[in-house]
N, C-alpha and C positions, 0 to 999 in steps of 0.2 A: 673452667680451671683458673685458679688464682694466678695473677701475672707473675708473681715471684716464683711460685712453684713451676710455672711454665718455663721460665728462664733457667731455673735450676735443672729441670729435666733436660733441656736443650744442651746445657753445658756438660752434664754427665754423659749424655749420648755421644757428644762430640769426642770427649775424652776416651770413652770406650772404643770408639771407632779408630781413633788415632793410635791407641795403644794396642789395638788388635794386630797380631802378626799376620801379614797377608799370605795367602796360599800361593804355592808355586805355579798354579795354573790360572792365575787371574788374567784378565784381558790386558792389563797394563804390562805384565811380564811378557805377554805374547809379543808386544811391540818392542820392548826394550831388550829382550833376550836374557834378562836377569832372572835368577831364581827367587829373589826376595827383594822387597822394596821397603825402605824405612819411611815413616810418616813424613820426614823432612823432604824426601825426594818426590812425594806425591804432588801432582799438579793440583791447583784449586778445583779443577773439574773432577779429578779423581776423588778428592776428599769429599766433594759434594755428593758424588754418586754413592760413596760408602755410607755417608750420613743418611741419605734418602733410603738406601736399601735396609740399613739397620733400623731406621725409624719405621719403615713399612713393616718389617718383620715383627717388631714389638707391638705395633698397633694391631696387626692381624692376630698375634697371639693373645693380646688382651681382649679383642673382640670375641674370639672363640671361647675364652674363659668366661666372659660375661654372659654369653649365650647359654652356656652350661649352667651357670649360677641362676639365671632367670628361670630356666626349665625346672631346676631342683626346688627353687623357692615357690614356684607355681604348684608343684605337687608335693606338699609336705605331709601327705597322708601316711599313717602308720597302720601296720597290721595288728592282729589281736595280741601278738607278743610284744608290741611296742616298737618294732623295727620299721624304719622308713621303707616305703615302697620303691623309691628311686634314690640311688646313692652313687657317688663317684667311685670309680674303680681303676684308679691309676691313669696311665696314658697309653695311647696307641704308639707304635713305633714312629720315630721321627720321619717325616717325608718332606720333599722339596716341591714347592709350587712355583711353576714358571710364570713370571709376571713381566710387565713392561719395564720394571727396574731391575730385572734379573731374577734368578732363583731365590726363593725365600724358604728357609728351614723352619718348620713348625712342628709342635707336638700337640696332638689333639687329645683332649681329655676323653676318657672312656666312661660311659654311664651304664650301670647295671639297673635296668628298669623292667626286669622280667616279672617281678611281683606286680608292678603297676600295670603292665600289659594284661596280665591274667585277671587283675581286679577290674580294669576299665575296658578291656577288649580293644586296646589301641595299638597303633603301629609302633615299632621301635623308634627311639629318638634318632633323628637324622639332622645333622647340622645344615642350616640353610646358608650359612656363610661358606662353609667348606664341605660340600657333599662328598660322600664316599667315592673313592677312585678318581677324584679330580686331580689332574696333574698339571693342567695349564688353565689360565683364566681364558674366558671366551674370546677376548680381543686377540690373543695369540693365535687361536684357531682361525680367526678371521684374517689374520695377516698372512697365513700360509697360502691360502688360495690366491690372494692378490699377488704375492711374489711369484708363485708358480705360473699364473696366467700372464704375468708381465715378462716372462722369459727365463726365470731361474730354473735350472734343471734339477731333478730330484737329488742327484749326487752333490750339488752345490749348496743345498739348503743348510747343512750344519755350519758351513763357513759363513754364509750370508747372515744367518740368524745369530751366530755367536758374535758377529760384529755389532749387532743391535742389542743383544741381551746379555752378552758376556760369555766367556769361554766355559763357565760352569753350567750353562744351559744344557739340560739333559732331555732325553726323549724326543730328539729331533733328528734322529738318524735316518738315512734313506729308507730303511725298512719301515719306520714309523710313518714317514711321509707317504709311502705306498699304501699303508693301512688307512691313512686319512683319505687318500684318493679313492679307495674302495668304498669308503663311507659316502663320498660325493656321488659315486655311481649309484649307490642305493637311494640317495636323495633324488637323483635324476629319474630313476625308475619309478619311484613313488610319485613324483611330480607328473610324469606322463600318464598316470592313471587317476589323477585327481578328478573329483566331481565338478562338472560345469553347469549343473542344472539351475543354479541361482545366478548365473552370469548372463550379461547382455552387453554387446559391444556395438558401438556406433560406427567405428572405423577399423579396418584392417590395413596394416602395411605388410607387404609380402615381398620376399626375394629369395633367390637361390644363390647361396654363397659357396664359392669354390675355394678349396684349400690345397696346399701342396702336401697332401697326405695320401696314403694308400688305404682306402677303406675297403676296396674290393679289387677284383681284377679289371673291372671296367671303371670308366670315369664317372664319379658320382659327385653329388653336391649336398650341402646342408640346406634343407628347406626351413625357412624361418617365417613365423607369423607373429607380428606384434599387434596389439589392439588398444583402443581407447574405450574404457568402460563408461558406465552411466554417469559417473562423477567427473569424467575427464582425465582420469589417471591412466598413463600409459603402462602397459603390462605385456610381458612376454607370454604368448599363448601356446605356441608349439615350436619345438625344435626336433627335426627328424632328418634322416638321410633318404635320398631318393636317387633314382637313375636319371642323371642329368636334371632337367627341369620338366620332365614329361607330365602329360595330363594324368596318367594313371598314378604317379607318385603323389601329386597334389590331391587327387581325388581320394586316395587312401587316407591321407592326412586329414582332410576335411570331414570325411565320413567318421573318422575316429573321434573328432571333436563332437560330432552330432551324436555318436553312440554314447559318449560320456555325459550327455545331457544338454548340450548347447541347442536351445530350441529354435533360434533364428540366427541367420547370418548378419553381417554388418550392413549398414545402410550404404556404405561406400568402401570399396577396396582400392588401394593405391599400390601400383607395382610397375615393373618394367614390361614393355609390350611383348617381349620375347618369351614370356613364361607360359608353360602349359597350364598354369593356374587358372587362366581366364576360362578355358574350356571346362575345367573341372568345377569351378564355382557356379557356372551357369546351370550345371546339373544338380549340384548339392544345395546351393542357396540361390535359386534363380532370381530372387528379388533384389539381390545386391547390385548396386550400380558400380561402374568402373571408371577409374581415373588413372591415366598413364602418367608415369613419373616424368616431369619436365626436365630434370637433370639428365636422365638417361636419354630422353628424346633429343635434347640439345646436343649431347656428345655424339650420338649416332648420326645425327644430321650433319654436323660440322666435320665428322670424320670422312665424309664423302665430298669434301670441298678442299681446294688448296689452302695452305696455311695463310697465304697472303689475303684471302677473302674471309677467313674465319672470324676475325675480330668484328668486322662490320655485320656479318650475318648473325653473329651471336647477339648483337645489340637489337637486331630486328626480331629475333626469337624472344628476347626479354620483353619487348613491347607487347607480345601476345599474352603471356601469362601474368604480366604485371599491370595490365590494363584495369581500369576502374570498373568496367562492365563487360559483358560478353560481346556486345556489338562492337566495341572498340577493339577487343581482342580478335574477333573475326576479321575486322578491317585490316589489322596488322598481319594476320595470316594471309589474306588475299594479296596484300602488297608483297609479301615475301615470295609468294608463288609467281606473281607477275615479273618480279625482278630477276629471279634465279631460274625460272623454268627452262629457258633456252640453253643456258651455259652449263647448268648443273642439274640435269634432270634426275639423277640418282638421289641427290640430297632432297629435292622437292618431293620425290616419290616416297622417301622415308618419312617425311613430315606428314604427307597426305594420308598415309596408310592408317594412322590412328586418330584422324581428325575427330571422329564421333566421340572419342573418349578422352580427348585432351582438355576439353573445356567444361567437363562435368562439375568441377569444383565451384563454378559460378552459381550452381543451384543449391549451395550450402551456405551457412552463415559466413559473412565476410571475416569475422574474427578467427575462423578456422582455416582460412585459405593458406596461411603461412605453414600450417601443419600438413595439409592434404594435397598440396601440389607435387610433392616429391616423397621419396622414401628415405630421406636423410636420417630419420631416427634409427633405421637399420644400418645404413652405411656408416654413420659415425661410430656406432657401437662395435661393428665387426671389423673396423680398421684395426682395432687392438687385437682381435683374434688372429687376423692375418699376420700381424707382427709377431705374435707368439709362435705360430706355426713356422714362420720363416726362421726365427731364431733357433728353434729346436729341430729344424729339418724334418718336420712331421710330428704327429702326435701319437703314432702307433696304431692301436686297434680302433675299430669302429666305435666301440663303447667309450674308449678314452677320449676320442675326438668329440663325440656328442656331449660327454660330461664336461669337457673343457669349455665348449661353447655355452653350455647351460650355466656353469658357475661364473664365467666371465659376465654373461648377460645379467645374472643376478646381482653382481657387484655394480654394473653400470645402471641397473634399474633404480638403484638408490638415488641416483642423480637426475633421473628423468623428471622433467617439469610437467606440471599439469597443463592441459590444453588451455589456451586463451579462449575466453568466451564459453567456458564450460557450462554456463547457465543456459546456453542455447541447446544443449544436448537433449534434454527431454523433449523439446520441440521437434528436433530431427527424428528422434525415435517415434514420435507421434505422426511422422510424415507430414508435418506442416510444410507449406510451400514457401521457398525462398527464391527470389528473383534478383540476380546480381548481388547476392549476399544479404538482401533485405527481406525480413519476414513480411509476408503478405497477410492482410486481414482475412479472417475466415468469412466465407460467404454467408 
């Protein structure tokens, strides 16, 4: 665009916006309590918003017009009587598209391409810019689950979104929010049936998450499995409900993964020692090795000691799983037993109970240790879920809770980082030997 023309367009656009009489239901009037606002009374920010909104509307309208002209210029064919096979046919009714700068009113050109379709056996013209029935841009639909999962209740959505998008934002009533939530439930149901035959996971992180919700008459929990795939990417594998953390609930979940095509289990599973998961995975994927979560083990051990001793004991426990090699870790373990055996036998017994599966991570690449010593990937993600259920005093039905957990984790999954040392994963899958985190030469 020529610079002078660009400046002229900007000036005209600004004059159009300033001379436009504001509607009585604008966001500005909502705050001032006035029914109208003259351009002189608008703040610089309000003027800027109006300019951006009007500019976006004109650009969108121009883009739609250009798309139609390109289509018509591409198919300039005529029939035997000399008539064009595709022609403009007025406009569709005006509709509003909800965007990040507020609602934009557009009139979409209508095309009569019946002759063209009969001649070429093609599909009807459909705009790629503004598809039929679109009322919101995708980023708005992405905003809704984030707000919902962060604690905004269904009835508060119109007020919350009007503060962001303006009071003219339509289609965000509680009824429409409920309709969107039903769509999330369909997404969750489809996700639980997806094919896993092409998948392979090197690690599983597992946990049973309890919420302050009523899923049934009995106390139940959400069973969660996260995994690291062949390229080191973390991925949510399964979310289901189970009776407490029982073996049968975990076994049902693992068998479902197997039924959907998962050929082999992980090389290592990481979880809390109290799970029924361990008994289940030994039956379903017997070759999977076990690693107890050091964060849970530390908390459970210190809980059996007086607070005055916990700080020093915690330092001793850190010496175990932060040691450079397994021998040093076991030396620190033996030292802890010798020091606290007599005075705090319950704490020592808690630590000794899972000795065989506390130091398994030393048999895997050292670069992976930071990832596989704990189940922090699950704990950090579901801290937000707990916050959501606390704010709303429960999520309602079983399906609503599972859907909420699924959608939140999908959002969190976008920020999950790839495993460090992911180049070692193929070696782990090949069952190459690592000693103290170092790859051993093949015999």
